[in-house]
Backbone and ligand atoms as CSV (ligand in chain L), in Angstrom:
chain,resi,resn,atom,element,x,y,z
A,1,MET,N,N,-23.148,14.788,23.683
A,1,MET,CA,C,-22.013,14.541,22.352
A,1,MET,C,C,-22.160,13.094,22.172
A,2,PRO,N,N,-22.383,12.855,20.683
A,2,PRO,CA,C,-22.425,11.382,20.325
A,2,PRO,C,C,-21.285,10.557,20.694
A,3,ASP,N,N,-21.406,9.397,20.927
A,3,ASP,CA,C,-20.376,8.393,21.242
A,3,ASP,C,C,-19.778,7.819,19.999
A,4,GLN,N,N,-18.546,8.493,19.616
A,4,GLN,CA,C,-18.063,8.012,18.355
A,4,GLN,C,C,-17.620,6.613,18.274
A,5,SER,N,N,-17.194,6.139,19.318
A,5,SER,CA,C,-16.921,4.808,19.366
A,5,SER,C,C,-17.925,3.710,19.113
A,6,ALA,N,N,-18.996,4.129,19.354
A,6,ALA,CA,C,-20.373,3.106,19.077
A,6,ALA,C,C,-20.465,2.973,17.721
A,7,ARG,N,N,-20.049,3.772,16.632
A,7,ARG,CA,C,-20.052,3.380,15.435
A,7,ARG,C,C,-19.096,2.250,15.184
A,8,PRO,N,N,-19.403,1.300,14.362
A,8,PRO,CA,C,-18.713,0.051,13.952
A,8,PRO,C,C,-17.365,0.701,13.186
A,9,ASN,N,N,-17.405,1.535,12.288
A,9,ASN,CA,C,-16.100,1.949,11.586
A,9,ASN,C,C,-15.443,3.165,12.114
A,10,ALA,N,N,-15.877,3.755,13.277
A,10,ALA,CA,C,-15.459,4.905,13.812
A,10,ALA,C,C,-13.742,4.630,14.020
A,11,GLY,N,N,-12.893,5.558,13.571
A,11,GLY,CA,C,-11.691,5.489,13.754
A,11,GLY,C,C,-10.978,4.607,12.824
A,12,SER,N,N,-11.585,3.793,12.068
A,12,SER,CA,C,-10.756,2.816,11.110
A,12,SER,C,C,-10.533,3.820,9.685
A,13,ASP,N,N,-9.310,3.373,9.307
A,13,ASP,CA,C,-8.745,4.267,8.196
A,13,ASP,C,C,-9.213,3.558,6.826
A,14,ILE,N,N,-9.179,4.308,5.898
A,14,ILE,CA,C,-9.371,3.848,4.513
A,14,ILE,C,C,-8.073,3.737,3.688
A,15,LYS,N,N,-7.698,2.626,3.200
A,15,LYS,CA,C,-6.646,2.571,2.345
A,15,LYS,C,C,-6.947,3.062,0.766
A,16,VAL,N,N,-6.177,4.032,0.267
A,16,VAL,CA,C,-6.610,4.681,-1.090
A,16,VAL,C,C,-5.268,4.718,-1.740
A,17,PHE,N,N,-5.513,4.492,-3.134
A,17,PHE,CA,C,-4.666,4.901,-4.199
A,17,PHE,C,C,-4.705,6.232,-4.560
A,18,LEU,N,N,-3.620,6.943,-5.287
A,18,LEU,CA,C,-4.143,8.269,-5.892
A,18,LEU,C,C,-4.092,8.152,-7.322
A,19,CYS,N,N,-4.909,8.789,-7.947
A,19,CYS,CA,C,-5.228,8.386,-9.441
A,19,CYS,C,C,-4.975,9.948,-9.979
A,20,ASN,N,N,-4.489,10.038,-11.147
A,20,ASN,CA,C,-4.507,11.380,-11.959
A,20,ASN,C,C,-5.693,11.183,-13.021
A,21,ALA,N,N,-6.006,12.235,-13.730
A,21,ALA,CA,C,-7.071,12.681,-14.680
A,21,ALA,C,C,-7.258,11.178,-15.573
A,22,ARG,N,N,-6.125,10.745,-15.952
A,22,ARG,CA,C,-6.231,9.574,-16.882
A,22,ARG,C,C,-6.437,8.215,-16.266
A,23,GLY,N,N,-6.626,8.270,-15.009
A,23,GLY,CA,C,-6.851,6.963,-14.236
A,23,GLY,C,C,-5.413,6.280,-13.928
A,24,MET,N,N,-4.432,6.911,-14.019
A,24,MET,CA,C,-3.099,6.206,-13.692
A,24,MET,C,C,-2.891,6.485,-12.253
A,25,TYR,N,N,-2.088,5.542,-11.716
A,25,TYR,CA,C,-1.776,5.525,-10.383
A,25,TYR,C,C,-0.515,6.178,-9.884
A,26,LEU,N,N,-0.539,6.839,-8.795
A,26,LEU,CA,C,0.674,7.467,-8.301
A,26,LEU,C,C,1.700,6.368,-7.722
A,27,ALA,N,N,2.686,6.173,-8.203
A,27,ALA,CA,C,3.667,5.080,-7.576
A,27,ALA,C,C,5.037,5.730,-7.434
A,28,GLN,N,N,5.866,4.979,-6.696
A,28,GLN,CA,C,7.300,5.481,-6.300
A,28,GLN,C,C,8.052,4.619,-6.482
A,29,ASP,N,N,9.452,4.762,-7.095
A,29,ASP,CA,C,10.463,3.951,-7.010
A,29,ASP,C,C,11.653,4.692,-6.587
A,30,ALA,N,N,12.836,4.174,-6.779
A,30,ALA,CA,C,14.151,4.803,-6.252
A,30,ALA,C,C,14.173,6.039,-6.896
A,31,ASN,N,N,13.658,6.376,-7.984
A,31,ASN,CA,C,14.011,7.799,-8.801
A,31,ASN,C,C,12.906,8.786,-8.390
A,32,GLY,N,N,11.908,8.321,-7.729
A,32,GLY,CA,C,10.883,9.244,-7.224
A,32,GLY,C,C,9.633,8.705,-7.578
A,33,LEU,N,N,8.708,9.875,-7.734
A,33,LEU,CA,C,7.121,9.578,-7.989
A,33,LEU,C,C,7.021,9.653,-9.581
A,34,PHE,N,N,6.156,8.593,-9.757
A,34,PHE,CA,C,5.674,8.595,-11.223
A,34,PHE,C,C,4.217,8.085,-11.208
A,35,PHE,N,N,3.698,8.247,-12.534
A,35,PHE,CA,C,2.344,7.494,-12.769
A,35,PHE,C,C,2.331,6.177,-13.406
A,36,SER,N,N,1.671,5.335,-13.241
A,36,SER,CA,C,1.702,4.016,-13.679
A,36,SER,C,C,0.269,3.327,-13.948
A,37,ASN,N,N,0.018,2.729,-14.963
A,37,ASN,CA,C,-1.339,1.902,-15.094
A,37,ASN,C,C,-1.212,0.597,-14.280
A,38,ASP,N,N,-0.005,0.245,-13.833
A,38,ASP,CA,C,-0.023,-0.921,-13.080
A,38,ASP,C,C,-0.259,-0.585,-11.680
A,39,ARG,N,N,-1.436,-1.158,-11.164
A,39,ARG,CA,C,-1.665,-0.866,-9.790
A,39,ARG,C,C,-0.947,-1.466,-8.699
A,40,SER,N,N,-0.260,-2.577,-9.024
A,40,SER,CA,C,0.583,-3.352,-8.083
A,40,SER,C,C,1.784,-2.618,-7.518
A,41,VAL,N,N,2.103,-1.549,-8.461
A,41,VAL,CA,C,3.314,-0.704,-8.014
A,41,VAL,C,C,2.802,0.757,-7.445
A,42,ALA,N,N,1.614,0.849,-7.217
A,42,ALA,CA,C,0.829,2.071,-6.640
A,42,ALA,C,C,1.156,2.172,-5.216
A,43,ILE,N,N,1.534,3.537,-4.857
A,43,ILE,CA,C,1.565,3.817,-3.482
A,43,ILE,C,C,0.106,3.701,-2.634
A,44,VAL,N,N,0.074,3.204,-1.676
A,44,VAL,CA,C,-1.071,3.083,-0.835
A,44,VAL,C,C,-1.059,3.914,0.412
A,45,LEU,N,N,-2.028,4.743,0.384
A,45,LEU,CA,C,-1.950,5.816,1.647
A,45,LEU,C,C,-3.314,5.588,2.642
A,46,ASN,N,N,-3.148,5.925,3.736
A,46,ASN,CA,C,-4.114,5.969,4.743
A,46,ASN,C,C,-4.958,7.163,4.571
A,47,TYR,N,N,-6.224,7.232,4.205
A,47,TYR,CA,C,-6.996,8.378,3.859
A,47,TYR,C,C,-7.054,9.231,4.962
A,48,LYS,N,N,-7.239,8.872,6.290
A,48,LYS,CA,C,-7.209,9.836,7.235
A,48,LYS,C,C,-5.702,10.088,7.912
A,49,SER,N,N,-5.038,8.984,8.195
A,49,SER,CA,C,-3.800,9.348,8.812
A,49,SER,C,C,-2.617,9.994,7.997
A,50,ASP,N,N,-2.892,9.800,6.704
A,50,ASP,CA,C,-1.764,10.458,5.789
A,50,ASP,C,C,-2.479,11.889,5.438
A,51,ARG,N,N,-3.774,12.220,5.837
A,51,ARG,CA,C,-4.331,13.436,5.584
A,51,ARG,C,C,-4.278,13.524,4.228
A,52,VAL,N,N,-4.736,12.603,3.452
A,52,VAL,CA,C,-4.940,12.596,1.911
A,52,VAL,C,C,-5.678,13.725,1.377
A,53,GLU,N,N,-6.767,14.083,2.010
A,53,GLU,CA,C,-7.664,15.085,1.632
A,53,GLU,C,C,-6.891,16.470,1.440
A,54,GLU,N,N,-6.378,16.678,2.772
A,54,GLU,CA,C,-5.710,18.053,2.729
A,54,GLU,C,C,-4.381,18.032,1.565
A,55,GLN,N,N,-3.756,16.825,1.422
A,55,GLN,CA,C,-2.560,16.854,0.384
A,55,GLN,C,C,-3.179,17.163,-0.973
A,56,LEU,N,N,-4.233,16.630,-1.318
A,56,LEU,CA,C,-4.888,16.568,-2.586
A,56,LEU,C,C,-5.156,18.144,-2.829
A,57,ASP,N,N,-5.879,18.735,-1.819
A,57,ASP,CA,C,-6.218,20.217,-1.878
A,57,ASP,C,C,-4.905,20.952,-2.015
A,58,ALA,N,N,-3.886,20.817,-1.334
A,58,ALA,CA,C,-2.659,21.462,-1.361
A,58,ALA,C,C,-2.118,21.308,-2.914
A,59,LEU,N,N,-2.059,20.038,-3.397
A,59,LEU,CA,C,-1.434,19.903,-4.815
A,59,LEU,C,C,-2.178,20.453,-5.782
A,60,ARG,N,N,-3.374,20.708,-5.625
A,60,ARG,CA,C,-4.461,21.291,-6.526
A,60,ARG,C,C,-3.985,22.793,-6.362
A,61,ALA,N,N,-4.210,23.422,-5.289
A,61,ALA,CA,C,-3.852,24.799,-5.041
A,61,ALA,C,C,-2.555,25.253,-5.462
A,62,THR,N,N,-1.384,24.372,-5.058
A,62,THR,CA,C,0.007,24.941,-5.317
A,62,THR,C,C,0.495,24.548,-6.941
A,63,HIS,N,N,0.099,23.410,-7.156
A,63,HIS,CA,C,0.641,22.798,-8.404
A,63,HIS,C,C,-0.478,22.665,-9.724
A,64,GLY,N,N,-1.646,22.982,-9.269
A,64,GLY,CA,C,-2.712,22.587,-10.398
A,64,GLY,C,C,-2.804,21.290,-10.712
A,65,ILE,N,N,-2.292,20.271,-9.920
A,65,ILE,CA,C,-2.448,18.885,-10.184
A,65,ILE,C,C,-3.750,18.515,-9.403
A,66,VAL,N,N,-4.527,17.870,-10.344
A,66,VAL,CA,C,-5.652,17.136,-9.753
A,66,VAL,C,C,-5.738,15.767,-9.629
A,67,LEU,N,N,-5.763,15.039,-8.369
A,67,LEU,CA,C,-5.555,13.696,-8.331
A,67,LEU,C,C,-6.887,13.438,-7.290
A,68,ARG,N,N,-7.278,12.189,-7.646
A,68,ARG,CA,C,-8.299,11.792,-6.869
A,68,ARG,C,C,-7.865,10.486,-6.029
A,69,ALA,N,N,-8.439,10.290,-4.862
A,69,ALA,CA,C,-8.217,9.083,-3.984
A,69,ALA,C,C,-9.237,7.979,-4.384
A,70,ASP,N,N,-8.740,6.920,-4.641
A,70,ASP,CA,C,-9.254,5.570,-5.207
A,70,ASP,C,C,-9.254,4.661,-3.981
A,71,PRO,N,N,-10.267,4.250,-3.428
A,71,PRO,CA,C,-10.293,3.173,-2.337
A,71,PRO,C,C,-9.649,1.880,-2.815
A,72,VAL,N,N,-8.776,1.334,-2.063
A,72,VAL,CA,C,-8.363,0.037,-2.335
A,72,VAL,C,C,-9.273,-1.215,-1.875
A,73,PRO,N,N,-9.553,-2.178,-2.856
A,73,PRO,CA,C,-10.527,-2.994,-2.594
A,73,PRO,C,C,-9.949,-3.937,-1.288
A,74,VAL,N,N,-10.787,-4.292,-0.532
A,74,VAL,CA,C,-10.363,-4.763,0.678
A,74,VAL,C,C,-9.631,-6.087,0.640
A,75,GLY,N,N,-9.955,-6.911,-0.305
A,75,GLY,CA,C,-9.127,-8.094,-0.610
A,75,GLY,C,C,-7.917,-7.950,-0.994
A,76,GLU,N,N,-7.497,-6.581,-1.551
A,76,GLU,CA,C,-6.201,-6.333,-2.109
A,76,GLU,C,C,-5.348,-5.564,-1.057
A,77,ILE,N,N,-5.777,-5.428,0.115
A,77,ILE,CA,C,-5.066,-4.766,1.064
A,77,ILE,C,C,-3.996,-5.493,1.549
A,78,TYR,N,N,-4.342,-6.815,1.876
A,78,TYR,CA,C,-3.224,-7.586,2.501
A,78,TYR,C,C,-2.857,-8.781,1.587
A,79,GLU,N,N,-1.576,-9.019,1.840
A,79,GLU,CA,C,-0.967,-10.231,1.318
A,79,GLU,C,C,-0.797,-11.357,2.262
A,80,THR,N,N,-0.959,-12.664,2.125
A,80,THR,CA,C,-0.584,-13.731,3.116
A,80,THR,C,C,0.894,-14.222,2.630
A,81,CYS,N,N,1.491,-14.130,3.976
A,81,CYS,CA,C,2.882,-14.873,3.731
A,81,CYS,C,C,2.570,-16.333,3.377
A,82,ASP,N,N,3.193,-16.825,2.383
A,82,ASP,CA,C,3.030,-18.356,2.161
A,82,ASP,C,C,3.727,-19.252,3.206
A,83,ARG,N,N,4.483,-18.607,3.952
A,83,ARG,CA,C,5.284,-19.581,4.840
A,83,ARG,C,C,4.738,-19.397,6.303
A,84,CYS,N,N,4.473,-18.330,6.988
A,84,CYS,CA,C,3.911,-18.276,8.352
A,84,CYS,C,C,2.378,-17.882,8.209
A,85,LYS,N,N,1.884,-17.713,7.040
A,85,LYS,CA,C,0.374,-17.513,6.932
A,85,LYS,C,C,-0.096,-16.154,7.510
A,86,GLU,N,N,0.782,-15.293,7.820
A,86,GLU,CA,C,0.340,-14.071,8.498
A,86,GLU,C,C,-0.049,-13.089,7.449
A,87,LEU,N,N,-0.900,-12.001,7.808
A,87,LEU,CA,C,-1.184,-11.062,6.718
A,87,LEU,C,C,-0.285,-9.825,6.876
A,88,PHE,N,N,0.058,-9.513,5.714
A,88,PHE,CA,C,1.026,-8.172,5.554
A,88,PHE,C,C,0.588,-7.173,4.634
A,89,MET,N,N,0.992,-6.073,4.753
A,89,MET,CA,C,0.658,-5.068,3.598
A,89,MET,C,C,1.607,-5.409,2.443
A,90,PRO,N,N,0.903,-5.202,1.360
A,90,PRO,CA,C,1.756,-5.758,0.089
A,90,PRO,C,C,3.054,-5.226,0.128
A,91,TRP,N,N,3.521,-3.966,0.504
A,91,TRP,CA,C,4.736,-3.417,0.264
A,91,TRP,C,C,5.868,-4.292,1.466
A,92,MET,N,N,5.157,-4.990,2.275
A,92,MET,CA,C,5.904,-5.693,3.241
A,92,MET,C,C,6.272,-7.235,2.823
A,93,THR,N,N,5.659,-7.520,1.833
A,93,THR,CA,C,5.923,-8.768,1.266
A,93,THR,C,C,6.802,-8.978,0.133
A,94,TYR,N,N,7.361,-10.047,-0.141
A,94,TYR,CA,C,8.407,-10.270,-1.046
A,94,TYR,C,C,7.981,-11.576,-2.192
A,95,PHE,N,N,8.152,-11.233,-3.280
A,95,PHE,CA,C,7.597,-12.285,-4.057
A,95,PHE,C,C,8.968,-12.937,-4.752
A,96,ASP,N,N,9.147,-14.242,-4.410
A,96,ASP,CA,C,10.443,-14.850,-5.032
A,96,ASP,C,C,10.101,-15.667,-6.247
A,97,GLY,N,N,9.242,-15.349,-6.965
A,97,GLY,CA,C,8.877,-16.008,-8.263
A,97,GLY,C,C,7.952,-17.115,-7.848
A,98,GLN,N,N,7.738,-17.699,-6.620
A,98,GLN,CA,C,7.032,-18.722,-6.374
A,98,GLN,C,C,6.048,-18.555,-5.231
A,99,HIS,N,N,6.685,-18.037,-4.196
A,99,HIS,CA,C,5.746,-17.772,-2.923
A,99,HIS,C,C,6.029,-16.154,-2.488
A,100,PHE,N,N,4.767,-15.791,-1.862
A,100,PHE,CA,C,4.950,-14.322,-1.195
A,100,PHE,C,C,5.563,-14.723,0.233
A,101,LEU,N,N,6.632,-14.045,0.597
A,101,LEU,CA,C,7.018,-14.167,1.814
A,101,LEU,C,C,7.333,-12.848,2.632
A,102,CYS,N,N,7.109,-12.798,3.871
A,102,CYS,CA,C,7.189,-11.600,4.573
A,102,CYS,C,C,8.832,-11.342,4.886
A,103,ASN,N,N,9.107,-10.318,5.285
A,103,ASN,CA,C,10.492,-9.900,5.483
A,103,ASN,C,C,11.255,-10.940,6.368
A,104,ASP,N,N,10.487,-11.491,7.548
A,104,ASP,CA,C,11.323,-12.488,8.431
A,104,ASP,C,C,11.405,-13.604,7.698
A,105,CYS,N,N,10.460,-14.257,6.945
A,105,CYS,CA,C,10.454,-15.363,6.470
A,105,CYS,C,C,11.411,-15.480,5.238
A,106,ARG,N,N,11.638,-14.298,4.681
A,106,ARG,CA,C,12.469,-14.047,3.612
A,106,ARG,C,C,13.957,-14.172,3.949
A,107,LYS,N,N,14.161,-13.585,5.177
A,107,LYS,CA,C,15.390,-13.803,5.704
A,107,LYS,C,C,15.706,-15.013,6.021
A,108,LEU,N,N,14.670,-15.825,6.841
A,108,LEU,CA,C,15.025,-17.237,7.026
A,108,LEU,C,C,15.246,-18.211,5.854
A,109,THR,N,N,14.446,-17.973,4.871
A,109,THR,CA,C,14.769,-18.936,3.747
A,109,THR,C,C,16.003,-18.444,2.943
A,110,ALA,N,N,16.462,-17.050,3.055
A,110,ALA,CA,C,17.635,-16.815,2.584
A,110,ALA,C,C,18.928,-17.488,3.122
A,111,LYS,N,N,18.719,-17.453,4.683
A,111,LYS,CA,C,19.728,-18.050,5.371
A,111,LYS,C,C,19.787,-19.523,5.202
A,112,LYS,N,N,18.793,-20.163,5.049
A,112,LYS,CA,C,18.584,-21.472,4.844
A,112,LYS,C,C,19.290,-21.919,3.309
A,113,ALA,N,N,18.955,-21.126,2.359
A,113,ALA,CA,C,19.601,-21.304,1.172
A,113,ALA,C,C,21.092,-21.350,1.020
A,114,LYS,N,N,21.571,-20.273,1.950
A,114,LYS,CA,C,23.132,-20.137,2.009
A,114,LYS,C,C,23.647,-21.563,2.871
A,115,ALA,N,N,23.005,-21.943,3.787
A,115,ALA,CA,C,23.398,-23.012,4.545
A,115,ALA,C,C,23.301,-24.212,3.713
A,116,ASP,N,N,22.363,-24.416,2.813
A,116,ASP,CA,C,22.209,-25.564,1.910
A,116,ASP,C,C,23.208,-25.709,0.868
A,117,ALA,N,N,23.682,-24.339,0.518
A,117,ALA,CA,C,24.680,-24.106,-0.592
A,117,ALA,C,C,26.083,-24.620,0.061
A,118,ARG,N,N,26.283,-24.663,1.188
A,118,ARG,CA,C,27.663,-25.053,1.755
A,118,ARG,C,C,28.172,-26.627,1.701
L,1,ZN,ZN,ZN,6.127,-15.036,6.934
């Protein structure tokens, strides 16, 4: 039996967007799923752990909807928090108009802003 762990990328997952036939990205907001040309709002899935291939096959079979998985460029996978310099998934960071902040730093700065206002 070949040793799977010997391969450098064995076990690593691929981040993907889902695109429809028109090249629009599957996105989600409070109202549910929709397609958008804006990739920054697109849902990012883990190709293997989210069973993307199976889900796409199921969509095609049950709804006749054909979507394709589009790999996320590596440089776009992570955002750096401007405060603590840690890497986070884009949906875990918050842009306050000037800085990208992770949830923790966002809370900290929000507290500080409140304290300063007193
Ligand atoms: Zn941070």
